MDAnalysis code that builds the backbone (N, CA, C; Angstrom):
import MDAnalysis as mda
import numpy as np

u = mda.Universe.empty(570, n_residues=190, atom_resindex=np.repeat(np.arange(190), 3), trajectory=True)
u.add_TopologyAttr("name", ["N", "CA", "C"] * 190)
u.add_TopologyAttr("resid", np.arange(1, 191))
u.add_TopologyAttr("resname", ["MET", "SER", "PRO", "LEU", "ILE", "ALA", "GLN", "LEU", "LEU", "ASP", "THR", "MET", "ARG", "ASP", "VAL", "PRO", "ALA", "ILE", "ALA", "MET", "ASN", "ARG", "ILE", "THR", "ASN", "VAL", "ALA", "GLY", "SER", "ASN", "LEU", "LEU", "GLY", "ARG", "ALA", "LEU", "PHE", "PRO", "HIS", "PHE", "PHE", "PRO", "ASP", "ASP", "ALA", "ALA", "ARG", "LEU", "ASN", "SER", "ALA", "ARG", "TYR", "GLN", "PHE", "LEU", "ASP", "GLU", "ARG", "ALA", "LYS", "ASP", "PHE", "TYR", "ILE", "ASN", "TRP", "GLU", "THR", "SER", "ALA", "ARG", "GLU", "ALA", "VAL", "SER", "ALA", "LEU", "ARG", "LEU", "LEU", "ALA", "GLY", "GLN", "ASP", "PRO", "THR", "ASP", "ARG", "ALA", "LEU", "THR", "GLU", "LEU", "VAL", "GLY", "GLU", "LEU", "ALA", "THR", "PHE", "SER", "THR", "ASP", "PHE", "ARG", "THR", "TRP", "TRP", "GLY", "GLY", "HIS", "THR", "VAL", "CYS", "THR", "HIS", "ASN", "THR", "GLY", "THR", "LYS", "ARG", "ILE", "ASN", "HIS", "PRO", "ILE", "VAL", "GLY", "GLU", "MET", "THR", "LEU", "ALA", "TYR", "GLU", "THR", "LEU", "VAL", "LEU", "PRO", "SER", "SER", "SER", "GLY", "ILE", "VAL", "ILE", "ALA", "THR", "TYR", "LEU", "ALA", "GLU", "PRO", "GLY", "SER", "SER", "SER", "ALA", "ASP", "ALA", "LEU", "ASP", "MET", "LEU", "ARG", "SER", "TRP", "ALA", "ALA", "GLN", "SER", "LEU", "ALA", "ALA", "THR", "SER", "ASP", "THR", "ASN", "ALA", "ARG", "SER", "ALA", "ALA", "ASP", "GLU", "GLY"])
u.atoms.positions = np.array([
    [19.287, -6.920, 8.364],
    [17.962, -6.463, 8.660],
    [17.930, -5.802, 10.100],
    [17.267, -4.697, 10.176],
    [17.274, -3.949, 11.456],
    [16.379, -4.682, 12.474],
    [16.725, -4.414, 13.735],
    [15.877, -5.001, 14.884],
    [14.465, -4.566, 14.734],
    [14.095, -3.391, 14.242],
    [12.806, -2.865, 14.067],
    [11.960, -3.680, 13.039],
    [12.684, -4.038, 11.952],
    [12.017, -4.887, 10.949],
    [11.805, -6.263, 11.479],
    [12.794, -6.770, 12.208],
    [12.574, -8.144, 12.767],
    [11.361, -8.085, 13.725],
    [11.252, -7.039, 14.531],
    [10.085, -6.925, 15.387],
    [8.842, -6.844, 14.595],
    [8.845, -6.018, 13.553],
    [7.593, -5.900, 12.725],
    [7.184, -7.321, 12.249],
    [8.143, -8.074, 11.644],
    [7.837, -9.385, 11.223],
    [7.183, -10.258, 12.273],
    [7.740, -10.242, 13.473],
    [7.315, -11.091, 14.586],
    [5.864, -10.647, 15.054],
    [5.569, -9.354, 14.934],
    [4.185, -9.064, 15.297],
    [3.123, -9.360, 14.280],
    [3.536, -9.674, 13.034],
    [2.634, -10.104, 12.005],
    [2.362, -11.649, 12.115],
    [1.784, -12.010, 13.169],
    [1.648, -13.463, 13.561],
    [0.591, -14.220, 12.688],
    [-0.410, -13.583, 12.224],
    [-1.471, -14.270, 11.499],
    [-1.230, -14.358, 9.934],
    [-0.224, -13.712, 9.510],
    [0.038, -13.758, 8.073],
    [1.484, -14.124, 7.754],
    [1.748, -15.052, 6.884],
    [3.182, -15.410, 6.615],
    [3.831, -14.177, 5.994],
    [4.982, -13.917, 6.503],
    [5.764, -12.754, 5.959],
    [7.303, -13.108, 5.896],
    [7.843, -12.739, 4.761],
    [9.229, -13.006, 4.482],
    [9.954, -11.626, 4.122],
    [11.014, -11.383, 4.656],
    [11.780, -10.153, 4.276],
    [12.959, -10.634, 3.436],
    [13.151, -9.882, 2.328],
    [14.196, -10.141, 1.404],
    [14.947, -8.835, 1.029],
    [16.213, -8.996, 0.664],
    [16.885, -7.785, 0.142],
    [16.666, -7.701, -1.311],
    [17.389, -6.754, -1.966],
    [17.025, -6.381, -3.354],
    [17.356, -7.522, -4.293],
    [18.283, -8.397, -3.948],
    [18.599, -9.555, -4.838],
    [18.062, -10.789, -4.371],
    [16.980, -10.753, -3.626],
    [16.210, -11.786, -3.076],
    [16.875, -12.761, -2.128],
    [17.922, -12.302, -1.333],
    [18.402, -13.065, -0.266],
    [17.392, -12.946, 0.871],
    [17.011, -14.037, 1.434],
    [16.101, -14.060, 2.569],
    [16.778, -13.461, 3.855],
    [16.228, -12.277, 4.291],
    [16.813, -11.634, 5.382],
    [16.178, -12.087, 6.696],
    [14.945, -12.548, 6.657],
    [14.245, -12.893, 7.839],
    [12.790, -13.179, 7.601],
    [12.082, -13.596, 8.575],
    [10.667, -13.916, 8.439],
    [10.074, -14.106, 9.787],
    [8.761, -14.255, 9.801],
    [8.114, -14.638, 10.992],
    [7.951, -16.125, 11.008],
    [7.378, -16.701, 12.085],
    [7.224, -18.102, 12.243],
    [6.401, -18.700, 11.125],
    [5.262, -18.082, 10.752],
    [4.474, -18.576, 9.684],
    [5.088, -18.473, 8.316],
    [5.887, -17.473, 8.105],
    [6.695, -17.359, 6.867],
    [7.721, -18.469, 6.726],
    [8.368, -18.848, 7.853],
    [9.240, -19.944, 7.834],
    [8.592, -21.279, 7.530],
    [7.311, -21.383, 8.119],
    [6.500, -22.681, 7.864],
    [6.076, -22.713, 6.453],
    [5.700, -21.570, 5.851],
    [5.146, -21.584, 4.563],
    [6.273, -21.868, 3.509],
    [7.473, -21.386, 3.759],
    [8.600, -21.580, 2.864],
    [9.772, -22.289, 3.543],
    [9.466, -23.607, 3.967],
    [10.499, -24.335, 4.638],
    [11.832, -24.564, 3.987],
    [11.874, -24.650, 2.663],
    [13.099, -24.784, 1.946],
    [14.070, -23.595, 2.138],
    [13.490, -22.429, 2.329],
    [14.313, -21.209, 2.544],
    [15.186, -21.266, 3.767],
    [14.739, -22.136, 4.731],
    [15.405, -22.012, 6.101],
    [15.889, -23.418, 6.409],
    [16.959, -23.901, 5.780],
    [17.509, -25.140, 6.126],
    [18.112, -25.202, 7.524],
    [18.007, -26.349, 8.281],
    [18.442, -26.399, 9.656],
    [20.011, -26.288, 9.714],
    [20.667, -26.810, 8.673],
    [22.105, -26.883, 8.785],
    [22.916, -26.041, 7.861],
    [22.217, -24.883, 7.343],
    [22.887, -24.010, 6.366],
    [22.252, -22.623, 6.488],
    [22.800, -21.821, 5.807],
    [22.298, -20.363, 5.773],
    [20.987, -20.277, 5.011],
    [20.254, -19.238, 5.209],
    [18.978, -19.068, 4.468],
    [19.264, -18.941, 3.012],
    [18.352, -19.401, 2.160],
    [18.521, -19.429, 0.783],
    [18.120, -18.124, 0.089],
    [18.617, -17.957, -1.090],
    [18.285, -16.779, -1.949],
    [17.096, -17.352, -2.771],
    [16.012, -16.570, -2.828],
    [14.818, -17.050, -3.562],
    [14.967, -17.348, -5.005],
    [15.853, -16.546, -5.672],
    [16.078, -16.780, -7.139],
    [16.897, -18.035, -7.311],
    [17.885, -18.275, -6.470],
    [18.720, -19.454, -6.597],
    [17.784, -20.696, -6.269],
    [16.896, -20.580, -5.341],
    [16.006, -21.717, -5.042],
    [15.174, -21.981, -6.239],
    [14.603, -20.995, -6.829],
    [13.690, -21.214, -8.024],
    [14.386, -21.879, -9.173],
    [15.664, -21.513, -9.361],
    [16.363, -22.035, -10.627],
    [17.357, -23.200, -10.409],
    [17.884, -23.271, -9.221],
    [18.880, -24.269, -8.956],
    [18.526, -25.419, -7.975],
    [17.307, -25.330, -7.401],
    [16.899, -26.361, -6.457],
    [15.669, -26.999, -7.050],
    [15.798, -28.259, -7.391],
    [14.765, -29.079, -8.039],
    [13.509, -29.128, -7.243],
    [13.450, -28.857, -5.946],
    [12.284, -28.903, -5.127],
    [11.351, -27.847, -5.506],
    [11.959, -26.674, -6.052],
    [11.080, -25.490, -6.497],
    [10.042, -25.827, -7.490],
    [10.382, -26.803, -8.426],
    [9.470, -27.132, -9.502],
    [8.234, -27.863, -8.945],
    [8.436, -28.551, -7.832],
    [7.304, -29.201, -7.194],
    [6.549, -28.216, -6.306],
    [7.294, -27.270, -5.623],
    [6.679, -26.432, -4.680],
    [5.817, -25.392, -5.340],
    [6.338, -24.778, -6.457],
    [5.559, -23.754, -7.143],
    [4.772, -24.527, -8.291],
    [3.474, -24.599, -8.121],
    [2.575, -25.322, -9.115],
    [2.741, -24.634, -10.425],
    [2.747, -23.349, -10.586],
    [3.012, -22.653, -11.836],
    [4.467, -22.145, -11.815],
    [5.343, -23.115, -11.837],
    [6.882, -22.804, -11.617],
    [7.350, -21.819, -12.741],
    [6.964, -22.097, -13.935],
    [7.441, -21.268, -15.049],
    [6.931, -19.774, -14.863],
    [5.755, -19.622, -14.565],
    [5.277, -18.186, -14.343],
    [6.018, -17.504, -13.189],
    [6.131, -18.290, -12.099],
    [6.889, -17.744, -10.930],
    [8.468, -17.390, -11.324],
    [8.991, -18.332, -12.017],
    [10.396, -18.188, -12.396],
    [10.591, -16.971, -13.346],
    [9.705, -16.837, -14.335],
    [9.783, -15.777, -15.296],
    [9.527, -14.433, -14.504],
    [8.746, -14.373, -13.559],
    [8.538, -13.167, -12.744],
    [9.909, -12.790, -12.102],
    [10.526, -13.892, -11.494],
    [11.813, -13.598, -10.820],
    [12.837, -13.036, -11.760],
    [12.930, -13.557, -12.911],
    [13.852, -12.993, -13.989],
    [13.566, -11.597, -14.245],
    [12.292, -11.284, -14.513],
    [11.996, -9.900, -14.930],
    [12.226, -8.891, -13.816],
    [12.075, -9.361, -12.499],
    [12.393, -8.473, -11.381],
    [13.905, -8.277, -11.279],
    [14.664, -9.335, -11.542],
    [16.119, -9.121, -11.581],
    [16.568, -8.224, -12.683],
    [15.902, -8.406, -13.809],
    [16.242, -7.568, -15.034],
    [15.945, -6.080, -14.709],
    [14.849, -5.831, -14.032],
    [14.556, -4.416, -13.636],
    [15.673, -3.897, -12.733],
    [16.127, -4.629, -11.753],
    [17.217, -4.225, -10.849],
    [18.477, -3.934, -11.640],
    [18.727, -4.794, -12.603],
    [19.954, -4.607, -13.467],
    [19.969, -3.309, -14.226],
    [18.709, -2.961, -14.669],
    [18.551, -1.639, -15.369],
    [18.670, -0.469, -14.474],
    [18.294, -0.588, -13.208],
    [18.507, 0.469, -12.317],
    [19.865, 0.724, -11.845],
    [20.723, -0.365, -11.715],
    [22.104, -0.217, -11.297],
    [22.948, -1.343, -12.005],
    [23.381, -1.039, -13.204],
    [24.090, -2.096, -13.907],
    [25.483, -2.367, -13.245],
    [25.958, -1.630, -12.295],
    [27.234, -1.794, -11.647],
    [27.067, -2.651, -10.334],
    [25.832, -3.048, -10.058],
    [25.602, -3.784, -8.792],
    [26.369, -5.159, -8.862],
    [27.395, -5.257, -8.114],
    [28.333, -6.402, -8.160],
    [27.571, -7.698, -7.678],
    [26.815, -7.584, -6.574],
    [26.157, -8.751, -6.050],
    [25.131, -9.258, -7.016],
    [24.362, -8.361, -7.677],
    [23.409, -8.728, -8.703],
    [24.108, -9.382, -9.882],
    [25.220, -8.748, -10.330],
    [25.870, -9.340, -11.473],
    [26.359, -10.749, -11.156],
    [26.889, -10.983, -9.969],
    [27.371, -12.313, -9.573],
    [26.202, -13.300, -9.600],
    [25.100, -12.902, -9.006],
    [23.877, -13.766, -8.964],
    [23.430, -14.117, -10.347],
    [23.277, -13.109, -11.275],
    [22.836, -13.304, -12.624],
    [23.832, -14.278, -13.324],
    [25.107, -14.124, -13.159],
    [26.096, -14.957, -13.743],
    [26.013, -16.352, -13.334],
    [25.810, -16.567, -11.955],
    [25.652, -17.888, -11.461],
    [24.373, -18.576, -12.025],
    [23.254, -17.842, -12.030],
    [21.975, -18.403, -12.549],
    [22.114, -18.726, -14.062],
    [22.693, -17.803, -14.727],
    [22.824, -18.053, -16.246],
    [23.716, -19.222, -16.548],
    [24.768, -19.400, -15.699],
    [25.703, -20.557, -15.926],
    [24.983, -21.906, -15.629],
    [24.198, -21.959, -14.622],
    [23.692, -23.247, -14.207],
    [22.249, -23.546, -14.516],
    [21.566, -22.547, -15.204],
    [20.124, -22.722, -15.465],
    [19.794, -22.232, -16.932],
    [19.527, -23.214, -17.722],
    [19.150, -22.904, -19.151],
    [18.034, -22.043, -19.205],
    [16.947, -22.316, -18.395],
    [15.794, -21.500, -18.349],
    [16.048, -20.086, -18.063],
    [16.864, -19.893, -16.954],
    [17.222, -18.532, -16.569],
    [17.926, -17.849, -17.736],
    [18.892, -18.411, -18.303],
    [19.703, -17.831, -19.356],
    [18.828, -17.462, -20.572],
    [17.904, -18.266, -20.927],
    [17.020, -18.090, -22.035],
    [16.093, -16.800, -21.671],
    [15.484, -16.850, -20.556],
    [14.522, -15.796, -20.200],
    [15.213, -14.473, -19.940],
    [16.429, -14.620, -19.394],
    [17.161, -13.322, -19.238],
    [17.472, -12.667, -20.571],
    [17.770, -13.496, -21.574],
    [18.066, -12.935, -22.903],
    [16.823, -12.309, -23.570],
    [15.638, -12.576, -22.967],
    [14.363, -11.961, -23.523],
    [14.184, -10.504, -23.122],
    [14.893, -10.011, -22.105],
    [14.942, -8.572, -21.665],
    [13.554, -8.177, -21.152],
    [12.687, -9.067, -20.640],
    [11.478, -8.708, -20.092],
    [11.615, -8.014, -18.734],
    [10.967, -6.847, -18.514],
    [11.047, -6.157, -17.277],
    [9.697, -5.808, -16.805],
    [9.444, -6.294, -15.530],
    [8.194, -6.091, -14.941],
    [8.348, -5.991, -13.449],
    [7.431, -5.273, -12.806],
    [7.419, -5.358, -11.339],
    [6.330, -6.336, -10.911],
    [6.510, -7.028, -9.821],
    [5.574, -7.997, -9.405],
    [5.384, -7.783, -7.916],
    [4.578, -6.655, -7.618],
    [4.449, -6.409, -6.115],
    [3.182, -6.991, -5.615],
    [2.349, -7.566, -6.354],
    [1.092, -8.141, -5.978],
    [0.716, -9.252, -6.999],
    [0.033, -10.208, -6.511],
    [-0.449, -11.235, -7.436],
    [-0.829, -12.466, -6.615],
    [-0.863, -13.617, -7.268],
    [-1.113, -14.867, -6.587],
    [-0.051, -15.900, -6.928],
    [0.206, -16.725, -5.896],
    [1.165, -17.876, -5.998],
    [0.374, -19.170, -5.726],
    [0.515, -20.101, -6.624],
    [-0.044, -21.398, -6.286],
    [1.265, -22.362, -5.815],
    [1.109, -22.882, -4.638],
    [2.106, -23.700, -4.148],
    [1.616, -25.013, -3.770],
    [2.597, -25.950, -3.724],
    [2.248, -27.339, -3.278],
    [3.152, -27.561, -2.047],
    [2.657, -27.216, -0.891],
    [3.351, -27.218, 0.359],
    [3.584, -28.697, 0.799],
    [4.788, -28.970, 1.340],
    [5.124, -30.369, 1.583],
    [4.327, -30.879, 2.861],
    [3.654, -30.038, 3.616],
    [2.957, -30.465, 4.802],
    [1.437, -30.401, 4.556],
    [0.949, -29.271, 4.071],
    [-0.488, -29.067, 3.977],
    [-1.078, -29.111, 2.455],
    [-0.186, -29.361, 1.540],
    [-0.710, -29.587, 0.189],
    [-0.868, -28.281, -0.615],
    [-1.724, -28.364, -1.595],
    [-1.942, -27.147, -2.532],
    [-2.584, -25.983, -1.817],
    [-2.034, -24.838, -2.177],
    [-2.695, -23.559, -1.713],
    [-2.520, -22.562, -2.854],
    [-3.492, -21.774, -2.876],
    [-3.492, -20.499, -3.780],
    [-3.497, -19.309, -2.770],
    [-2.427, -18.525, -2.859],
    [-2.248, -17.399, -1.943],
    [-1.982, -16.146, -2.647],
    [-2.721, -15.036, -2.212],
    [-2.405, -13.699, -2.729],
    [-1.203, -13.235, -2.036],
    [-0.310, -12.457, -2.795],
    [0.842, -11.946, -2.163],
    [0.826, -10.423, -2.448],
    [1.369, -9.705, -1.499],
    [1.564, -8.235, -1.542],
    [3.058, -8.038, -1.057],
    [3.756, -7.229, -1.798],
    [5.064, -6.857, -1.434],
    [5.127, -5.405, -0.823],
    [5.668, -5.302, 0.308],
    [5.715, -4.020, 1.065],
    [7.131, -3.497, 0.959],
    [7.409, -2.470, 0.246],
    [8.664, -1.914, 0.169],
    [8.973, -1.000, 1.373],
    [10.095, -1.130, 2.030],
    [10.407, -0.365, 3.145],
    [11.546, 0.585, 2.724],
    [11.165, 1.814, 2.346],
    [12.170, 2.803, 1.831],
    [13.313, 2.995, 2.690],
    [13.165, 3.054, 3.980],
    [14.252, 3.376, 4.995],
    [15.152, 2.220, 5.296],
    [15.058, 1.105, 4.512],
    [15.728, -0.102, 4.993],
    [16.806, -0.628, 3.961],
    [17.186, 0.159, 3.096],
    [18.315, -0.193, 2.165],
    [17.877, -1.382, 1.262],
    [16.712, -1.356, 0.746],
    [16.247, -2.425, -0.202],
    [15.533, -3.588, 0.434],
    [15.225, -3.606, 1.678],
    [14.427, -4.659, 2.231],
    [13.000, -4.579, 1.766],
    [12.413, -5.621, 1.411],
    [10.944, -5.696, 1.117],
    [10.349, -6.872, 1.979],
    [9.111, -6.735, 2.310],
    [8.424, -7.763, 2.982],
    [7.341, -8.249, 2.133],
    [7.353, -9.510, 1.864],
    [6.249, -10.245, 1.164],
    [5.375, -10.935, 2.100],
    [4.055, -10.636, 1.910],
    [3.022, -11.192, 2.777],
    [2.090, -12.057, 1.956],
    [1.497, -13.097, 2.549],
    [0.664, -13.979, 1.791],
    [-0.671, -14.260, 2.571],
    [-1.761, -14.144, 1.721],
    [-3.074, -14.325, 2.348],
    [-3.892, -15.353, 1.447],
    [-4.715, -16.054, 2.152],
    [-5.655, -16.945, 1.420],
    [-7.061, -16.356, 1.336],
    [-7.849, -16.722, 0.383],
    [-9.248, -16.216, 0.246],
    [-10.013, -16.823, 1.452],
    [-10.664, -15.978, 2.260],
    [-11.436, -16.480, 3.372],
    [-12.439, -17.529, 3.061],
    [-12.475, -18.546, 3.796],
    [-13.440, -19.676, 3.553],
    [-13.063, -20.632, 2.497],
    [-11.876, -20.421, 1.904],
    [-11.332, -21.319, 0.801],
    [-10.572, -22.563, 1.422],
    [-10.392, -23.496, 0.645],
    [-9.553, -24.667, 1.028],
    [-8.073, -24.208, 1.278],
    [-7.636, -23.141, 0.627],
    [-6.323, -22.639, 0.881],
    [-6.257, -21.886, 2.311],
    [-7.378, -21.321, 2.678],
    [-7.476, -20.679, 3.992],
    [-7.406, -21.804, 5.039],
    [-8.107, -22.943, 4.805],
    [-8.081, -24.067, 5.742],
    [-6.604, -24.603, 5.836],
    [-5.953, -24.760, 4.703],
    [-4.596, -25.266, 4.730],
    [-3.701, -24.312, 5.405],
    [-3.907, -23.059, 5.210],
    [-3.027, -22.008, 5.955],
    [-3.318, -22.018, 7.477],
    [-4.542, -22.328, 7.871],
    [-4.841, -22.421, 9.319],
    [-4.184, -23.748, 9.850],
    [-4.143, -24.800, 9.039],
    [-3.503, -26.007, 9.431],
    [-2.026, -25.776, 9.588],
    [-1.496, -25.043, 8.666],
    [0.047, -24.768, 8.695],
    [0.263, -23.863, 9.981],
    [-0.661, -22.923, 10.274],
    [-0.447, -22.050, 11.435],
    [-0.398, -22.847, 12.749],
    [-1.295, -23.838, 12.795],
    [-1.315, -24.788, 13.994],
    [-0.092, -25.599, 14.056],
    [0.339, -26.163, 12.957],
    [1.533, -27.036, 12.880],
    [2.710, -26.242, 13.302],
    [2.898, -24.907, 12.795],
    [3.969, -24.156, 13.216],
    [4.051, -23.867, 14.608],
    [2.847, -23.548, 15.187],
    [2.752, -23.284, 16.648],
    [3.141, -24.503, 17.459],
    [2.684, -25.660, 17.022],
    [3.082, -26.906, 17.662],
    [4.515, -27.130, 17.616],
    [5.179, -26.927, 16.482],
    [6.586, -27.130, 16.216],
    [7.328, -26.226, 17.093],
    [6.951, -24.957, 17.203],
    [7.616, -23.968, 18.070],
    [7.518, -24.450, 19.527],
    [6.363, -24.941, 19.991],
    [6.176, -25.296, 21.377],
    [7.111, -26.528, 21.622],
    [7.118, -27.476, 20.691],
    [7.967, -28.616, 20.898],
    [9.476, -28.329, 20.945],
    [9.908, -27.310, 20.146],
    [11.318, -26.914, 20.115],
    [11.635, -26.177, 21.401],
    [10.634, -25.340, 21.904],
    [10.840, -24.611, 23.164],
    [10.969, -25.563, 24.335],
    [10.133, -26.674, 24.348],
    [10.196, -27.687, 25.299],
    [11.517, -28.400, 25.308],
    [11.964, -28.744, 24.170],
    [13.284, -29.471, 23.982],
    [14.433, -28.661, 24.485],
    [14.450, -27.333, 24.161],
    [15.449, -26.366, 24.529],
    [15.413, -26.173, 26.044],
    [14.198, -26.085, 26.670],
    [14.138, -25.942, 28.125],
    [14.632, -27.190, 28.771],
    [14.361, -28.455, 28.324],
    [14.862, -29.684, 28.918],
    [16.365, -29.643, 28.822],
    [16.928, -29.276, 27.592],
    [18.423, -29.293, 27.450],
    [19.046, -28.412, 28.434],
    [18.461, -27.146, 28.606],
    [19.016, -26.199, 29.545],
    [18.910, -26.701, 30.949],
    [17.832, -27.354, 31.327],
    [17.766, -27.895, 32.658],
    [18.736, -29.055, 32.931],
    [18.984, -29.890, 31.860],
    [19.919, -30.977, 31.995],
    [21.355, -30.456, 32.127],
    [21.640, -29.279, 31.559],
    [22.978, -28.785, 31.562],
    [23.228, -28.038, 32.958],
    [22.098, -27.605, 33.521],
    [22.277, -26.841, 34.764],
    [22.355, -27.692, 36.012],
])
C-alpha cells in the first residue's frame, strides 16, 4: 500500500476504513477500522485475509450476524476476479485453500454466482459494543494496483450510530493508553 493511501486512511478519522487488495488481504486501515474489525489485526501475527477469516475462522460466524449472506458475497466477488484473470496465481492458491478447508466455500464456489458488492449493509456482533447495522461503500482506487477502501457508516441517531460512537471513544482511549505505555517504556530505556 502506498504512503499516500495510508495517509488517506489516517485522515478518515470519523469513519471506519479498511484497505484490501484484490484477493481481500488487508493492506491497512485507520484506527476506527482496526477497532471495528479487531480479528483482522492480531497482536502477534500478520493481518488476516478477509475471505480466510470468513471461512476458516470460527469467530466470523459470531461476528457477522448474517454470516451466510456475507460469505456468499465473498465467494461471488472472488468468482468475478477468477473470471477476469483465470491465471492469477495468488487467487488460485486462495481459492484452493478455501475449497480444501471449507465445505460451504466449496459448495458455493461450484454455484458459479458472480456479483459485485460495492455497497450494501453488514450486520455485525462486535465483541466490545455489540450488534450494529452498518452501510458499507467500497471505493476503488484505480491507480493503486487493485487496492480498494471499504468504509462503514451507521444510520444517524440509530443504536448502531451510538455503538459506533462508543467504539470510536474506546479506540481513542486505547490509542492514548498505548501511547502512554510506549512513552513510559522509552523514558525507562533512556
